[in-house]
C-alpha positions as CSV (number, residue, x, y, z in Angstrom):
1,M,-36.6,-14.0,-14.6
2,K,-38.1,-17.1,-13.4
3,L,-36.1,-20.4,-12.6
4,S,-38.8,-22.4,-15.1
5,S,-37.7,-20.0,-18.0
6,K,-36.3,-21.7,-20.9
7,E,-32.9,-19.7,-20.3
8,K,-32.2,-21.4,-17.0
9,R,-32.9,-24.8,-17.9
10,T,-30.6,-27.5,-18.0
11,K,-28.3,-25.6,-15.6
12,G,-28.2,-28.1,-12.7
13,I,-30.5,-25.5,-10.7
14,G,-33.1,-28.1,-9.9
15,T,-30.5,-31.0,-9.4
16,D,-28.4,-28.9,-6.6
17,A,-32.0,-28.1,-5.3
18,V,-32.8,-31.6,-4.9
19,M,-29.6,-33.1,-3.4
20,A,-29.6,-30.1,-0.9
21,I,-33.1,-31.3,0.2
22,M,-31.8,-34.8,0.5
23,R,-28.6,-33.9,2.4
24,Y,-30.4,-32.0,5.0
25,A,-33.5,-34.4,5.2
26,F,-31.1,-37.8,5.7
27,D,-27.9,-35.9,7.2
28,E,-29.7,-33.6,9.3
29,L,-33.3,-34.7,10.2
30,G,-32.2,-38.4,10.1
31,L,-35.0,-39.4,7.6
32,N,-34.8,-43.0,5.6
33,R,-36.9,-42.0,3.2
34,L,-38.4,-39.2,0.9
35,D,-41.3,-39.3,-1.5
36,V,-42.3,-37.2,-4.4
37,N,-45.4,-37.0,-6.5
38,M,-45.5,-35.6,-10.0
39,F,-47.6,-36.1,-13.2
40,T,-46.9,-38.9,-14.8
41,S,-46.4,-37.1,-18.0
42,N,-43.8,-34.7,-16.7
43,E,-40.5,-36.3,-18.2
44,P,-37.9,-33.4,-17.6
45,S,-38.9,-34.5,-13.7
46,K,-38.6,-37.7,-13.8
47,R,-35.2,-37.4,-15.3
48,L,-34.1,-34.8,-12.7
49,Y,-34.8,-37.5,-9.6
50,K,-33.4,-40.5,-11.5
51,K,-30.3,-38.3,-11.9
52,C,-30.3,-37.8,-8.2
53,G,-30.7,-41.3,-7.5
54,W,-34.3,-41.9,-7.0
55,S,-36.3,-44.8,-7.7
56,E,-39.6,-45.8,-9.3
57,E,-41.6,-48.4,-7.2
């Protein structure tokens, strides 16, 4: 079963993945900023990143 399948959506997998990447980037690598590119029409992705504390510039 793919992670993108309807059965796997809204289970928090994406949020966990983004938060883990953020922890690694900031805590382990010492980065100060991350950037993401996505299609402007991808509302689920926008909600995911906003939930993880990202802001649009």
